[in-house]
C-alpha positions as CSV (number, residue, x, y, z in Angstrom):
1,M,-25.0,-27.5,14.2
2,S,-26.9,-24.3,14.8
3,P,-26.0,-21.2,12.9
4,I,-22.5,-19.9,13.8
5,P,-22.6,-17.1,16.3
6,V,-20.9,-13.8,15.6
7,R,-18.7,-14.2,18.6
8,L,-17.8,-16.7,21.2
9,E,-18.8,-16.7,24.8
10,S,-15.9,-16.4,27.3
11,G,-15.6,-20.0,28.2
12,S,-12.9,-21.4,30.5
13,P,-9.1,-21.6,30.4
14,Y,-9.2,-25.2,31.5
15,P,-9.0,-27.8,30.2
16,L,-6.8,-27.1,27.3
17,G,-7.9,-28.2,23.8
18,A,-11.5,-28.7,22.7
19,T,-13.9,-30.0,25.3
20,F,-17.5,-31.0,24.7
21,D,-19.8,-30.6,27.7
22,G,-23.1,-31.7,26.2
23,L,-24.2,-28.2,25.3
24,G,-21.3,-26.9,23.4
25,V,-17.5,-26.9,23.1
26,N,-15.0,-25.0,25.1
27,F,-11.7,-24.1,23.3
28,A,-8.5,-23.2,25.1
29,V,-5.0,-22.8,23.7
30,F,-1.8,-21.6,25.2
31,S,0.3,-18.7,23.9
32,A,2.3,-16.3,26.0
33,H,3.3,-14.0,23.1
34,A,0.3,-13.9,20.8
35,E,-1.7,-10.7,20.4
36,K,-4.9,-12.4,19.2
37,I,-6.0,-16.0,18.3
38,E,-8.9,-16.9,16.1
39,L,-10.8,-20.2,16.0
40,C,-11.4,-21.3,12.4
41,L,-14.3,-23.7,11.7
42,F,-14.5,-25.8,8.5
43,D,-17.2,-27.8,6.6
44,E,-17.4,-31.5,6.9
45,A,-15.0,-32.1,4.0
46,G,-12.4,-29.8,5.7
47,R,-12.1,-27.8,2.5
48,Q,-14.1,-24.6,3.2
49,E,-13.5,-22.3,6.1
50,I,-17.0,-21.4,7.3
51,A,-16.2,-19.1,10.2
52,R,-13.4,-17.2,12.0
53,L,-14.2,-16.4,15.6
54,E,-11.8,-14.5,17.9
55,L,-11.1,-16.2,21.2
56,P,-12.4,-13.5,23.5
57,E,-10.5,-14.2,26.7
58,W,-6.8,-14.4,27.7
59,T,-6.3,-15.9,31.2
60,D,-2.9,-16.9,32.6
61,E,-1.6,-16.9,29.0
62,I,-4.4,-19.3,27.9
63,W,-6.7,-18.0,25.1
64,H,-10.2,-19.4,25.4
65,G,-13.8,-19.2,24.2
66,Y,-17.0,-21.2,24.2
67,L,-19.1,-22.2,21.2
68,P,-22.7,-23.0,22.2
69,D,-24.4,-25.9,20.4
70,A,-21.2,-27.2,18.9
71,R,-20.9,-31.0,18.7
72,P,-18.3,-33.7,18.4
73,G,-17.1,-34.1,14.8
74,L,-16.6,-30.3,14.3
75,L,-13.5,-29.5,12.3
76,Y,-11.4,-26.6,13.4
77,G,-8.0,-25.0,13.6
78,F,-6.4,-21.8,15.0
79,R,-4.7,-18.7,13.6
80,A,-2.4,-16.7,15.8
81,Y,-1.6,-13.0,15.4
82,G,1.6,-11.5,16.8
83,P,5.0,-10.2,15.9
84,Y,6.9,-11.9,13.0
85,E,10.4,-11.2,14.4
86,P,12.6,-14.3,13.8
87,E,15.6,-12.5,15.3
88,A,13.7,-12.3,18.6
89,G,12.3,-15.9,18.3
90,H,8.8,-14.9,17.2
91,R,7.2,-16.4,14.1
92,F,3.6,-15.5,14.2
93,N,1.8,-15.6,10.8
94,H,-2.0,-15.5,10.9
95,N,-2.1,-16.7,7.3
96,K,-1.1,-20.2,8.5
97,L,-3.7,-22.5,9.9
98,L,-2.5,-24.2,13.1
99,L,-3.3,-27.6,14.5
100,D,-4.6,-27.6,18.1
101,P,-1.7,-29.0,20.2
102,Y,-4.3,-30.8,22.3
103,T,-6.3,-32.2,19.4
104,R,-7.4,-35.8,20.0
105,K,-8.2,-36.5,16.4
106,T,-7.0,-35.2,13.1
107,F,-8.9,-35.0,9.7
108,G,-7.0,-35.2,6.5
109,R,-3.3,-35.2,5.8
110,I,-0.7,-32.6,5.0
111,R,-0.5,-31.7,1.4
112,W,3.1,-30.6,0.9
113,S,3.2,-27.0,-0.3
114,D,5.5,-24.0,0.2
115,T,2.4,-22.3,1.7
116,L,3.0,-24.3,4.9
117,H,6.1,-22.1,5.6
118,G,5.7,-18.9,7.5
119,Y,8.2,-17.3,5.1
120,R,8.7,-17.1,1.3
121,V,10.7,-20.3,0.7
122,H,12.7,-18.9,-2.3
123,S,13.1,-15.4,-1.0
124,P,16.7,-14.1,-0.8
125,R,15.8,-13.1,2.8
126,A,15.0,-16.7,3.6
127,D,13.1,-17.1,6.9
128,L,13.3,-13.3,7.5
129,S,10.7,-12.9,4.7
130,F,6.9,-13.2,5.3
131,D,4.5,-15.5,3.4
132,R,0.9,-14.2,3.1
133,R,-0.6,-17.2,1.4
134,D,-3.3,-19.2,3.3
135,S,-2.0,-22.7,4.3
136,A,-5.5,-24.1,5.3
137,P,-6.0,-26.1,2.0
138,A,-2.8,-27.9,2.7
139,M,-3.3,-28.6,6.4
140,P,-5.1,-31.4,8.3
141,K,-7.8,-30.2,10.6
142,S,-8.4,-30.8,14.3
143,V,-11.6,-32.6,15.3
144,V,-13.8,-32.3,18.4
145,V,-14.3,-35.7,20.0
146,T,-15.4,-37.4,23.1
147,D,-13.6,-40.3,24.8
148,A,-16.5,-42.5,26.0
149,F,-15.6,-46.2,25.9
150,D,-16.9,-49.2,27.9
151,W,-13.8,-50.7,29.6
152,G,-16.0,-53.3,31.4
153,D,-14.0,-55.4,33.8
154,D,-10.6,-54.4,32.3
155,R,-7.7,-54.7,34.7
156,R,-4.2,-53.6,34.2
157,P,-1.8,-56.7,34.3
158,N,0.6,-54.7,36.5
159,V,3.4,-57.2,35.7
160,P,6.3,-56.6,38.1
161,W,9.4,-55.2,36.4
162,S,11.4,-58.2,37.5
163,E,9.1,-60.5,35.5
164,T,8.7,-58.3,32.4
165,I,9.6,-59.4,28.9
166,I,9.2,-56.8,26.3
167,Y,8.4,-57.4,22.6
168,E,9.1,-54.3,20.4
169,A,6.8,-54.1,17.4
170,H,5.4,-51.8,14.8
171,V,1.6,-51.6,14.5
172,K,1.5,-52.0,10.8
173,G,4.5,-54.3,10.3
174,L,3.3,-56.7,12.9
175,T,0.2,-57.8,11.0
176,Q,0.5,-56.6,7.4
177,L,1.5,-60.0,6.2
178,M,-0.3,-62.1,8.8
179,E,-2.6,-64.5,6.8
180,G,-5.0,-65.2,9.5
181,V,-6.0,-61.5,9.9
182,P,-8.7,-60.2,7.6
183,Y,-7.1,-58.3,4.8
184,R,-8.9,-55.0,5.5
185,E,-7.7,-55.1,9.1
186,R,-4.1,-55.9,8.6
187,G,-1.7,-53.2,9.7
188,T,-4.3,-51.5,11.9
189,Y,-5.0,-51.1,15.6
190,R,-7.9,-53.6,15.3
191,A,-5.4,-56.2,14.1
192,L,-3.5,-55.9,17.4
193,S,-6.3,-57.6,19.2
194,H,-6.7,-60.4,16.6
195,P,-6.6,-63.9,18.3
196,H,-3.6,-64.9,16.1
197,V,-1.5,-62.0,17.5
198,I,-2.4,-62.6,21.1
199,A,-1.9,-66.4,20.7
200,H,1.6,-65.8,19.3
201,L,2.5,-63.5,22.1
202,Q,1.1,-65.8,24.8
203,R,3.0,-68.8,23.2
204,L,6.2,-66.9,23.5
205,G,5.5,-65.8,27.1
206,I,5.6,-62.0,26.3
207,T,4.4,-59.8,29.1
208,A,4.5,-56.4,27.3
209,V,4.2,-55.1,23.8
210,E,6.1,-51.9,23.1
211,L,4.7,-50.2,20.0
212,L,6.7,-47.8,17.8
213,P,5.2,-44.3,17.8
214,I,1.4,-44.0,17.3
215,H,1.0,-40.3,18.0
216,G,-0.2,-38.5,15.0
217,F,2.9,-37.9,12.9
218,V,3.9,-36.2,9.6
219,Q,5.3,-37.7,6.5
220,D,8.5,-36.0,5.6
221,R,8.4,-34.1,2.4
222,F,11.8,-35.2,1.2
223,L,10.8,-38.8,1.7
224,Q,7.6,-38.5,-0.2
225,E,9.4,-36.8,-3.1
226,K,11.6,-39.9,-3.3
227,G,8.6,-42.3,-3.1
228,L,9.3,-43.3,0.4
229,T,7.5,-42.9,3.7
230,N,8.3,-42.2,7.4
231,Y,7.5,-45.8,8.5
232,W,8.8,-45.6,12.0
233,G,6.8,-42.5,12.9
234,Y,9.4,-40.5,14.9
235,N,8.0,-37.2,13.5
236,S,5.1,-36.3,15.9
237,L,2.7,-33.4,15.5
238,A,-0.4,-34.5,17.4
239,F,0.5,-35.7,20.8
240,F,-3.0,-36.7,21.9
241,A,-4.3,-38.2,18.6
242,P,-3.8,-41.8,17.4
243,E,-2.0,-41.9,14.1
244,A,-4.8,-42.1,11.5
245,R,-2.9,-44.4,9.1
246,Y,-3.5,-47.3,11.5
247,L,-7.2,-46.7,11.9
248,G,-8.1,-48.6,8.8
249,V,-11.9,-48.8,8.5
250,G,-12.3,-48.3,12.3
251,D,-11.7,-45.5,14.8
252,A,-9.7,-44.9,18.0
253,D,-11.8,-47.3,19.9
254,D,-10.1,-50.1,18.0
255,L,-6.9,-49.2,19.9
256,R,-8.8,-49.2,23.2
257,L,-10.3,-52.6,22.3
258,A,-6.8,-53.9,21.5
259,V,-5.5,-52.7,24.8
260,R,-8.4,-54.3,26.7
261,R,-7.9,-57.7,24.9
262,L,-4.2,-57.6,25.5
263,H,-4.8,-56.9,29.1
264,A,-7.2,-59.8,29.3
265,A,-4.3,-62.0,28.0
266,G,-2.0,-60.6,30.8
267,I,0.0,-58.5,28.3
268,E,0.8,-54.8,29.0
269,V,1.0,-52.1,26.3
270,I,3.9,-49.7,26.2
271,L,4.1,-46.8,23.8
272,D,7.3,-45.4,22.2
273,V,6.7,-41.6,22.5
274,V,8.4,-38.7,20.9
275,Y,8.4,-35.5,22.9
276,N,12.0,-34.3,22.3
277,H,11.1,-32.6,19.0
278,T,8.2,-32.0,16.6
279,A,7.5,-32.4,12.9
280,E,8.0,-28.6,12.3
281,G,11.8,-29.0,11.8
282,S,14.4,-26.3,12.1
283,E,13.9,-22.5,11.7
284,L,13.6,-23.2,8.0
285,G,10.8,-25.8,8.6
286,Q,7.0,-25.5,8.4
287,T,4.5,-23.6,10.5
288,L,2.0,-26.3,11.5
289,S,1.2,-25.7,15.1
290,F,3.6,-24.9,17.9
291,R,5.8,-22.6,15.8
292,G,2.9,-20.5,14.9
293,L,1.3,-20.4,18.4
294,D,4.5,-19.5,20.3
295,N,7.8,-20.4,18.8
296,A,9.8,-18.7,21.5
297,T,8.1,-20.8,24.2
298,Y,7.7,-24.2,22.7
299,Y,11.3,-24.6,21.3
300,R,14.8,-24.2,22.6
301,L,16.4,-21.3,20.7
302,Q,20.0,-20.3,20.6
303,K,20.5,-17.7,23.4
304,D,22.9,-15.5,21.4
305,N,20.6,-15.6,18.3
306,P,17.0,-16.8,18.9
307,R,16.4,-16.9,15.2
308,Y,17.9,-20.4,15.2
309,C,16.7,-23.5,16.9
310,V,18.9,-25.6,19.3
311,N,19.3,-29.0,17.6
312,D,20.1,-31.5,20.3
313,T,17.9,-34.1,18.6
314,G,19.3,-34.1,15.0
315,T,15.9,-33.3,13.7
316,G,16.1,-29.5,13.5
317,N,14.4,-28.5,16.6
318,T,14.2,-29.3,20.4
319,F,11.1,-29.2,22.5
320,N,11.6,-26.9,25.5
321,L,10.4,-28.9,28.5
322,D,12.0,-26.3,30.7
323,Q,9.0,-24.2,30.1
324,P,6.1,-25.0,32.4
325,R,3.3,-25.0,29.8
326,V,5.4,-27.2,27.4
327,L,6.0,-29.6,30.3
328,Q,2.3,-29.5,31.0
329,L,1.4,-30.4,27.5
330,V,3.7,-33.4,27.6
331,T,2.4,-34.7,31.0
332,D,-1.2,-34.0,29.9
333,S,-0.5,-36.1,26.8
334,L,1.0,-38.9,28.8
335,R,-2.0,-38.9,31.3
336,H,-4.4,-38.9,28.3
337,W,-2.9,-42.1,27.0
338,A,-2.6,-43.7,30.5
339,E,-6.2,-42.9,31.3
340,S,-8.2,-42.7,28.1
341,Y,-6.4,-45.7,26.5
342,R,-5.1,-47.4,29.7
343,I,-1.6,-47.6,28.3
344,D,0.8,-49.3,30.8
345,G,4.0,-47.5,30.1
346,F,6.1,-45.3,27.9
347,R,9.5,-45.4,26.2
348,F,10.9,-41.9,25.7
349,D,12.7,-41.4,22.4
350,L,15.9,-39.4,23.0
351,G,15.1,-39.2,26.7
352,V,18.2,-37.1,27.5
353,T,16.6,-34.2,25.7
354,L,13.6,-34.3,28.1
355,G,16.0,-33.8,31.0
356,R,17.9,-30.8,29.7
357,T,17.5,-27.7,31.8
358,G,17.8,-24.0,31.0
359,D,21.6,-24.0,30.6
360,G,21.2,-26.9,28.1
361,G,22.8,-29.5,30.3
362,F,21.3,-32.8,31.4
363,D,20.0,-33.1,35.0
364,P,18.4,-36.2,36.5
365,G,16.5,-33.9,38.7
366,A,15.0,-31.9,35.8
367,S,11.4,-30.9,36.1
368,F,10.3,-33.6,33.6
369,F,11.6,-36.4,35.7
370,D,10.4,-35.0,39.0
371,T,6.9,-34.3,37.6
372,L,6.5,-37.9,36.3
373,R,7.9,-39.5,39.4
374,Q,5.4,-37.7,41.8
375,D,2.4,-37.9,39.5
376,P,-0.3,-40.2,40.9
377,V,-1.0,-41.6,37.5
378,L,2.3,-41.5,35.6
379,G,4.4,-42.5,38.6
380,R,2.7,-45.9,38.6
381,V,3.3,-46.9,34.9
382,K,6.5,-48.3,33.4
383,L,8.9,-45.5,32.3
384,I,11.8,-46.2,29.9
385,S,14.3,-43.8,28.5
386,E,16.5,-43.9,25.5
387,P,19.4,-42.4,27.4
388,W,21.1,-40.3,24.7
389,D,20.8,-37.5,22.2
390,I,23.3,-35.7,20.0
391,G,23.6,-32.6,22.2
392,P,26.5,-31.8,24.5
393,G,27.0,-34.5,27.1
394,G,24.3,-36.4,25.3
395,Y,25.2,-40.0,26.5
396,Q,23.7,-40.5,29.9
397,L,23.3,-44.3,30.2
398,G,22.8,-45.1,33.9
399,N,22.3,-41.5,34.9
400,H,18.5,-41.3,35.0
401,P,16.6,-41.1,38.3
402,P,14.9,-43.9,40.1
403,G,11.7,-45.1,38.6
404,F,13.1,-45.2,35.0
405,A,14.5,-48.1,33.1
406,E,17.0,-47.4,30.2
407,W,17.9,-48.9,26.9
408,N,21.3,-50.5,27.5
409,D,23.3,-50.2,24.3
410,K,26.5,-51.4,26.1
411,F,24.7,-54.7,26.7
412,R,23.8,-54.8,23.0
413,D,27.3,-54.1,21.7
414,S,29.2,-56.3,24.2
415,T,26.8,-59.2,23.4
416,R,27.3,-58.9,19.7
417,R,31.1,-58.5,20.1
418,F,31.5,-61.5,22.4
419,W,29.7,-63.9,20.1
420,R,31.5,-62.5,17.1
421,G,34.7,-63.5,18.9
422,D,36.3,-60.1,19.5
423,A,39.3,-59.8,21.7
424,G,39.2,-58.3,25.2
425,V,35.4,-58.3,25.6
426,R,35.0,-60.7,28.5
427,P,35.1,-58.2,31.4
428,E,32.6,-55.9,29.8
429,F,30.3,-58.8,28.8
430,A,30.3,-60.1,32.4
431,A,29.3,-56.7,33.7
432,R,26.4,-56.6,31.4
433,L,25.3,-60.2,32.2
434,S,25.2,-59.3,35.9
435,G,22.7,-56.5,35.4
436,S,25.2,-53.6,34.7
437,G,25.4,-52.7,38.4
438,D,28.4,-50.4,37.5
439,L,25.8,-48.2,35.7
440,F,22.6,-48.7,37.5
441,D,23.3,-49.6,41.2
442,R,22.7,-46.2,42.7
443,R,19.8,-44.6,44.5
444,A,18.2,-48.0,45.2
445,R,17.7,-48.8,41.6
446,R,17.3,-52.4,40.6
447,P,18.6,-54.6,37.8
448,W,15.4,-54.2,35.9
449,A,16.5,-50.7,35.1
450,S,18.7,-52.2,32.4
451,I,16.7,-52.9,29.3
452,N,18.8,-55.7,27.8
453,Y,18.5,-56.2,24.0
454,V,20.7,-57.3,21.1
455,A,18.4,-55.9,18.4
456,S,15.8,-53.2,18.2
457,H,14.0,-51.4,15.4
458,D,17.0,-49.0,15.1
459,G,19.6,-51.3,13.4
460,Q,19.8,-54.8,12.2
461,P,17.4,-57.6,13.3
462,L,18.9,-60.6,14.9
463,A,19.2,-62.7,11.8
464,D,21.0,-59.9,9.9
465,I,23.5,-59.5,12.8
466,A,24.6,-63.0,11.9
467,S,24.4,-62.6,8.1
468,Y,25.7,-59.2,7.1
469,E,28.9,-57.3,8.0
470,Q,28.0,-54.2,5.9
471,R,24.9,-52.1,5.8
472,H,22.8,-52.5,2.7
473,N,20.6,-49.4,2.7
474,E,20.5,-48.7,-1.0
475,A,16.6,-48.7,-0.9
476,N,16.7,-45.7,1.3
477,G,17.9,-43.5,-1.5
478,E,20.9,-42.0,0.3
479,D,23.6,-43.9,-1.6
480,N,24.0,-46.3,1.4
481,R,25.5,-43.5,3.5
482,D,22.8,-43.6,6.2
483,G,22.6,-45.9,9.2
484,H,25.4,-47.2,11.5
485,S,28.6,-48.1,9.7
486,D,29.7,-50.5,12.4
487,N,27.1,-53.0,13.6
488,H,29.4,-55.4,15.5
489,S,28.0,-58.0,13.2
490,C,29.5,-61.0,11.3
491,N,28.5,-62.8,8.1
492,W,30.6,-65.9,8.9
493,G,32.0,-66.1,5.4
494,V,29.3,-65.0,3.0
495,E,27.6,-61.6,2.9
496,G,23.8,-62.2,3.0
497,P,21.9,-65.3,2.0
498,T,23.8,-68.6,1.4
499,D,23.1,-72.2,0.7
500,D,26.3,-73.4,2.6
501,P,24.9,-75.7,5.3
502,A,27.9,-75.1,7.6
503,I,27.5,-71.3,7.5
504,K,23.7,-71.5,8.0
505,A,24.2,-73.8,11.0
506,L,26.7,-71.4,12.5
507,R,24.5,-68.4,12.0
508,A,21.6,-70.2,13.6
509,R,23.7,-71.1,16.6
510,V,25.0,-67.6,17.1
511,Q,21.4,-66.3,17.0
512,R,20.3,-68.7,19.6
513,S,23.4,-67.9,21.8
514,M,22.5,-64.2,21.7
515,L,18.9,-65.1,22.7
516,V,20.2,-67.1,25.6
517,T,22.3,-64.1,26.6
518,V,19.3,-61.7,26.5
519,L,16.9,-63.9,28.4
520,S,19.4,-65.1,31.1
521,A,21.1,-61.9,31.9
522,L,20.0,-59.8,34.9
523,G,17.8,-57.0,33.8
524,T,14.7,-56.6,31.6
525,P,14.9,-58.5,28.3
526,M,13.6,-57.0,25.2
527,L,13.0,-58.9,21.9
528,L,12.5,-57.3,18.5
529,A,9.4,-58.6,16.8
530,G,10.3,-61.3,14.3
531,D,13.6,-62.2,15.8
532,E,11.9,-65.2,17.3
533,F,11.6,-66.7,13.8
534,G,14.6,-65.2,12.0
535,R,13.2,-62.2,10.3
536,T,15.5,-60.3,7.9
537,Q,15.7,-56.8,6.6
538,Q,18.0,-57.9,3.8
539,G,20.9,-56.1,5.4
540,N,19.1,-52.7,5.8
541,N,20.1,-51.3,9.2
542,N,18.0,-48.1,9.0
543,A,14.6,-49.2,7.7
544,Y,12.9,-46.1,9.0
545,C,11.5,-45.2,5.5
546,Q,10.7,-48.8,4.3
547,D,6.9,-49.3,4.5
548,N,7.2,-52.6,2.6
549,E,8.4,-56.2,2.9
550,I,11.8,-55.0,4.1
551,S,10.2,-53.9,7.4
552,W,7.0,-56.0,7.6
553,L,7.1,-59.3,9.5
554,D,7.2,-62.3,7.1
555,W,4.9,-64.7,8.9
556,A,5.5,-67.3,6.1
557,A,9.0,-67.6,7.5
558,A,7.6,-68.3,10.9
559,D,5.7,-71.3,9.5
560,K,8.9,-72.9,8.1
561,P,10.6,-75.6,10.1
562,E,13.5,-73.4,11.1
563,G,11.1,-70.6,12.1
564,Q,9.1,-72.9,14.2
565,Q,12.2,-74.3,15.8
566,L,13.5,-70.9,16.8
567,I,10.0,-69.9,18.2
568,H,10.0,-73.0,20.3
569,F,13.6,-72.2,21.5
570,V,12.6,-68.7,22.5
571,R,9.5,-70.1,24.3
572,R,11.8,-72.5,26.3
573,L,14.1,-69.6,27.3
574,V,11.2,-67.5,28.5
575,L,9.7,-70.4,30.5
576,I,13.1,-71.0,32.1
577,R,13.3,-67.4,33.0
578,K,9.9,-67.5,34.6
579,H,10.4,-70.7,36.4
580,Y,13.9,-70.1,37.9
581,P,14.1,-67.0,40.2
582,L,17.9,-66.9,39.9
583,V,17.6,-66.1,36.2
584,R,15.7,-62.9,36.9
585,S,17.2,-61.9,40.3
586,G,15.6,-58.7,41.6
587,A,18.8,-57.5,43.3
588,F,22.3,-56.7,42.2
589,L,24.8,-59.4,43.0
590,Y,28.5,-58.8,43.9
591,G,29.9,-62.1,44.9
592,E,29.0,-62.1,48.6
593,E,29.7,-65.4,50.2
594,I,26.4,-67.2,51.2
595,A,28.1,-70.4,52.4
596,P,31.6,-71.7,52.5
597,G,33.0,-71.7,49.0
598,L,29.7,-70.4,47.6
599,R,29.0,-66.9,46.4
600,N,25.7,-65.4,45.2
601,I,27.5,-64.7,41.8
602,D,30.8,-66.1,40.7
603,W,32.8,-66.3,37.5
604,F,34.9,-69.3,36.2
605,D,36.9,-70.4,33.2
606,E,36.3,-73.6,31.3
607,R,38.3,-75.5,33.8
608,G,36.0,-74.6,36.6
609,F,38.6,-72.2,38.2
610,N,37.8,-68.7,39.4
611,L,39.0,-66.1,37.0
612,S,42.0,-64.3,38.3
613,P,42.8,-60.6,37.7
614,E,45.2,-61.7,35.0
615,D,42.5,-63.9,33.4
616,W,40.1,-61.0,33.2
617,Q,42.8,-59.0,31.4
618,N,43.6,-61.7,28.9
619,P,42.3,-60.3,25.6
620,E,42.1,-63.8,24.1
621,G,39.8,-65.2,26.8
622,K,36.7,-66.4,25.0
623,A,35.3,-68.8,27.6
624,L,33.1,-67.7,30.5
625,A,31.0,-69.5,33.1
626,M,28.7,-67.5,35.3
627,R,27.1,-69.1,38.4
628,R,24.3,-67.5,40.4
629,A,23.4,-69.2,43.7
630,R,21.1,-68.9,46.6
631,I,20.3,-70.8,49.8
632,V,17.0,-72.7,49.9
633,G,15.9,-74.3,53.1
634,D,18.3,-74.8,56.0
635,N,21.2,-76.6,54.4
636,Y,20.7,-76.6,50.6
637,F,21.6,-74.3,47.8
638,E,20.5,-74.0,44.2
639,A,22.4,-72.5,41.3
640,I,22.0,-71.4,37.7
641,N,25.1,-71.9,35.6
642,L,25.6,-70.1,32.2
643,L,28.4,-71.6,30.2
644,M,29.5,-69.6,27.2
645,N,32.1,-70.5,24.5
646,G,32.8,-67.5,22.2
647,S,35.8,-69.2,20.6
648,Q,36.1,-70.9,17.2
649,V,36.5,-74.4,18.6
650,P,34.5,-76.7,21.0
651,L,35.7,-76.5,24.6
652,E,35.3,-78.9,27.5
653,F,33.8,-77.1,30.5
654,Q,34.1,-78.4,34.1
655,L,31.1,-77.4,36.1
656,P,32.4,-75.6,39.3
657,E,32.0,-77.3,42.6
658,P,30.0,-77.8,44.8
659,H,27.0,-79.7,43.4
660,D,25.4,-83.1,43.7
661,Y,22.7,-82.7,41.0
662,R,22.9,-81.0,37.6
663,R,20.2,-80.6,35.0
664,L,20.8,-79.2,31.5
665,L,18.1,-76.7,30.7
666,V,19.1,-75.5,27.2
667,D,21.9,-75.8,24.7
668,S,22.1,-73.2,21.9
669,S,24.1,-75.6,19.8
670,D,21.2,-78.1,19.6
671,P,17.7,-76.6,20.0
672,G,16.2,-80.1,19.8
673,I,17.8,-81.3,23.0
674,G,15.3,-81.2,25.8
675,E,16.0,-80.9,29.5
676,R,18.0,-83.8,30.9
677,E,20.0,-84.8,34.0
678,L,23.7,-84.5,33.7
679,T,25.9,-87.3,35.1
680,E,29.2,-86.6,33.4
681,T,31.8,-84.4,35.1
682,A,32.9,-82.5,31.9
683,I,30.5,-80.8,29.5
684,T,31.4,-80.1,25.9
685,V,30.3,-76.6,24.8
686,Q,30.3,-76.2,21.0
687,D,31.9,-73.1,19.5
688,R,29.8,-70.0,19.6
689,S,27.4,-71.8,22.0
690,A,25.8,-71.2,25.4
691,L,24.4,-73.7,27.9
692,L,22.1,-73.1,30.9
693,I,22.5,-75.7,33.7
694,Y,20.6,-76.0,37.0
695,A,22.5,-77.4,39.9
696,T,21.7,-78.1,43.6
697,G,23.7,-79.4,46.5
698,P,24.1,-79.4,50.3
699,V,25.6,-76.5,52.1
700,E,28.7,-77.5,54.1
């Protein structure tokens, strides 16, 4: 780079961030309340600050300047001058180096030090004090980059929602123990595109991989001091930069290459994104970026005392998407991933927080939702919300606007409870199997809006749901107090591993029955990576800090006979779902009569009789048969029958009339049974088992 000029040229307020134009770099950063902002340049090692240049212009609350002859690879940060008045919500401290909110690459990692705080940590005045030490030696640096990449003939798969099957995975955990992947590539973006990974996903029939957070995130100080790490990554700081830990020996183009290869295999890529809070924590947290640039704008502050952050997220702070520039940052970030990385969708962590308005309440018509729905780029990708946070009125399942799908924890809990044999679950369970129309059938939403799952990263994997009744989070260093205390799980007689063949067989049967439930219910099925071969977390139901074998997928287990058997079973279920339209109906069904004695959805007991109101209220009812039907041709119907026995004993089910042909598709009690024609009039369903049966017959 040429000698650093004494001052910057005026540059442009748009676009935000650092933009290389071939001749130099334009810098633009938002702050409504700063009095001055300096651009700080660093040497190639990021250790020495080689220049401080005041951004010369302030246009529409954007500070900007242009550095001629600057090139990609330049390391930089900002310092913001302004009032340090915590009681008024302002926390400017120019001694603190600030990461560019729009940085697309970071260099180095945070070195935890009290200098990262804007106040003197041990002062009796707490955050009302002022720290004059320079934080630059402890801070990562922003890096100027370009986004050139040859996408060739890449085409988005554009899988319809009604045909989508999601596989939730962690970038590192997915491949860290995969033998076929070169050792240096394991746990990286590059490994996502390895043929072994893609072949496994294709074998299962997966249509979308949902990755846990890959935005640049911060390792929590309290975890590092305990020798642990923030493995999941829900602690974002750099909303435009891929997390550097997953780069390995490569660069960001490895992620783009992985997306391109997954697309070529017909698989979409969805990112789990965290915009509800940042890594800066509460008012007692660090000053790393947003807090130092404009605390009063970026964060929701208590109205009666803006010294304190609103904490609707449980992480200490809440991002203020009610502010236009904050909303702009989030939507610019989403477009960056959708366009520069061709990401196909987003799952929003604590999505309710993003829909909170100025009064703190949730509004499905909030600016965030409206902006995404009308955006020509973002309105065309898959949008999924985690429909809760810990703030007032924070549970909003089913209350999001059209265009959004939502994680359905009611499906998760009722499925676990039914197969555990709980009393009084049958009505709730039936509602979830039929697409949760009671929650989602409004404003022309469809069943796909319900993301149906029995296990996710947050909680126990499938195998542990059937093996542990208590949490076993001792490795987390919190005296086993963290994580959910009630998992609606069952160990079937022994807590954890056992050699008892009867218990092992029952556990395997329960797992398969839950998989049948997820993949045959109306809605969008989601599988947790590793559940297809019986992965365990050794009873840990909050493995957010376990970057080790507790969290990584044990692919050796997938190669064992029982692992291969379960993989084959999941593959069969997925093929059934893809082949039979009635399994994945795109419309809500309410029992409308489509022919004499035949409804589009109907419910029966084991005798083949319609359930009466009294039957539905029977708390001990553990048997349930669901039939979905449609007319094909002029005088014929076809139906899918799901027979479920949640009791402790085998039950004989009578398939409801009418029908003249029946074919068993799958039986969770015996994964080795292939499809076969049924000629008997009564069908035995083993305890804790589910059967799928195809039937056809003439319409009378």
